[in-house]
C-alpha positions in Angstrom: 0.0 -0.1 0.1 1.4 3.5 -0.9 2.0 5.8 1.9 1.1 9.7 1.2 4.0 11.3 -0.5 3.7 14.2 1.9 4.9 12.1 4.7 8.7 12.8 5.1 11.4 10.3 5.8 12.9 11.0 9.3 16.5 9.7 10.1 17.4 9.2 13.7 21.4 9.5 14.2 23.1 7.5 16.9 25.9 4.8 17.3 26.4 1.6 15.2 25.4 -1.7 17.0 27.6 -4.7 17.5 25.3 -6.8 15.6 25.0 -4.5 12.8 28.7 -4.3 12.3 28.7 -8.0 11.4 26.6 -7.3 8.3 27.7 -5.6 5.1 24.7 -3.2 5.0 23.8 -1.8 1.8 23.2 2.0 1.8 19.6 2.6 3.0 17.3 2.8 0.1 14.7 5.6 0.0 11.3 4.3 -0.7 7.9 6.0 -1.7 6.1 3.5 0.3 7.6 4.1 3.7 7.2 7.4 5.6 10.1 7.1 8.2 13.3 5.2 8.3 14.9 4.6 11.8 18.8 4.0 11.7 20.6 1.7 13.8 22.1 3.2 17.0 25.7 1.9 17.4 26.8 -0.3 20.4 30.5 -0.9 20.9 31.8 -3.9 22.6 35.5 -3.5 23.6 37.6 -6.6 23.7 39.9 -6.1 26.7 41.7 -9.5 26.6 42.6 -11.3 23.4 42.0 -15.0 22.7 40.2 -15.4 26.2 36.5 -15.8 24.8 36.8 -19.4 24.4 38.1 -19.8 27.9 35.3 -17.5 29.1 32.5 -19.8 27.6 34.2 -22.9 29.2 34.3 -21.4 32.4 31.4 -22.1 34.5 30.0 -24.3 31.7 27.7 -26.3 33.8 25.7 -23.2 34.8 25.5 -22.0 31.0 24.2 -25.2 29.8 20.6 -24.7 30.2 17.7 -26.4 28.9 14.1 -25.2 28.1 11.8 -25.2 31.3 14.6 -24.5 33.7 14.4 -21.7 36.4 17.1 -19.7 37.9 18.5 -20.9 41.2 18.5 -17.4 42.6 15.2 -15.6 41.1 13.3 -18.8 40.1 12.7 -17.2 36.8 12.8 -19.0 33.7 16.0 -19.8 31.8 16.9 -18.8 29.4 15.2 -15.5 29.5 15.5 -12.2 28.0 16.5 -8.8 29.5 18.1 -5.4 28.4 21.0 -3.4 29.5 19.9 -0.8 32.0 23.2 0.9 32.2 25.0 2.6 29.2 28.1 0.8 29.9 28.7 -2.8 31.7 31.7 -4.8 32.2 31.6 -8.5 31.3 33.6 -10.9 33.4 34.9 -14.3 33.1 33.0 -15.5 36.2 30.7 -14.3 38.8 32.7 -12.1 41.0 34.7 -8.9 40.8 37.8 -11.0 41.2 37.2 -12.3 37.7 38.9 -10.7 34.6 36.9 -8.4 32.4 36.8 -9.8 28.9 34.1 -7.4 27.2 32.5 -4.1 28.0 29.1 -3.6 26.7 28.4 -0.1 25.7 24.8 0.3 24.6 21.8 1.0 27.0 18.7 -1.1 26.1 20.7 -3.7 24.1 18.7 -6.9 24.5 20.6 -9.8 26.3 19.6 -13.5 27.0 20.2 -14.6 30.5 21.5 -18.3 30.8 22.8 -18.6 34.2 22.4 -17.1 37.8 24.9 -17.0 40.6 24.3 -14.7 43.7 24.1 -11.3 42.3 25.5 -12.2 39.0 23.9 -13.3 35.8 25.4 -15.0 32.7 24.3 -13.1 29.6 24.8 -13.5 25.9 24.1 -11.2 23.1 22.5 -12.0 19.6 26.1 -13.4 18.4 26.5 -15.6 21.5 29.0 -13.2 22.9 29.1 -12.5 26.6 30.0 -13.6 30.2 29.0 -12.6 33.8 27.4 -9.2 34.6 26.2 -7.9 38.0 22.6 -7.8 38.0 22.1 -4.3 38.7 23.3 -3.5 35.2 20.3 -5.5 33.7 16.8 -4.4 33.3 13.5 -6.6 32.8 12.5 -4.0 30.1 12.0 -5.8 26.9 13.6 -4.7 23.8 14.7 -6.4 20.7 17.4 -6.1 17.8 16.3 -5.7 14.2 17.7 -8.4 11.9 16.3 -7.4 8.6 17.3 -4.1 6.9 14.3 -1.8 6.2 12.0 -3.8 8.2 8.6 -2.4 7.8 6.4 -1.6 10.5 2.6 -2.4 9.7 -0.4 -0.7 11.6 -1.6 -4.2 12.1 -0.1 -7.7 12.2 -0.8 -8.2 8.7 1.7 -8.2 5.7 -0.8 -6.2 3.5 -1.6 -3.5 6.3 -0.2 0.0 5.7 3.6 0.6 6.6 4.1 3.5 9.1 8.0 3.2 9.3 11.0 1.2 8.4 13.7 0.1 10.9 17.2 -0.5 9.6 19.2 -3.6 10.6 20.7 -3.3 14.1 18.1 -1.0 15.5 17.1 -1.5 19.0 13.2 -1.3 19.5 10.9 -1.6 22.6 9.0 -4.8 22.5 5.2 -4.7 23.0 2.4 -7.2 22.7 3.5 -10.5 20.8 1.2 -13.0 19.0 2.4 -16.3 17.7 4.0 -14.7 14.6 3.8 -10.9 15.1 5.2 -8.6 17.7 4.3 -4.9 18.3 7.5 -2.6 18.2 8.2 1.0 19.1 11.3 3.0 17.9 12.0 6.7 17.5 8.3 7.7 18.4 6.7 5.2 15.8 5.2 1.9 16.5 3.8 -0.9 14.4 3.9 -4.7 13.9 6.7 -6.8 12.4 7.2 -10.6 12.0 8.6 -12.1 15.2 11.3 -13.9 13.1 12.8 -10.9 11.9 13.9 -9.5 15.2 16.3 -11.2 18.1 15.1 -10.8 21.8 12.0 -12.7 22.0 11.3 -16.5 22.1 9.6 -18.1 19.1 6.9 -19.5 21.3 6.5 -16.4 23.6 3.1 -14.7 23.9 2.9 -11.1 25.3 -0.3 -9.2 26.1 
């Protein structure tokens, strides 16, 4: 469906997400069918130690190997589960204590993360690419966000591929997660909201229903 040409494209500038840098993104294409484009905000992950990620993944492996239906030993919440970064910067350690070495620094507020294990005040998390480690629980939020995995992902006014499009999200954009059905989720970003296929974002389980 064509959107009125009177609607102008709006570009939101920010930082480039870690997930987006792993893709060779084509330059955004202007479209007469889309009224707004939201660009990816960057996330920087600083690797502080080289050749340590494999060791970090092995460390505390029994805690990281979770099965569907498990619950955390501390919170008794489901594992794995999705959360987001509350802080704008957070140290990711090799183990669940301040004495463990910092392997990464996450530098993007609201970035979606998946918790795979719990130990005291610490949570083992991973990002969309499976990178991560142990972070203090105070750095995390229960607010749900998702990472867009399709470039120029259209947001529809209804969970219907034939419904009008209100905006397009670039690959790597972090959007606020709303309601979800079996196949579609409502997303909010840059003051716009709409529905997109669940399979086109990371940060929500395939079976998850939200109302």
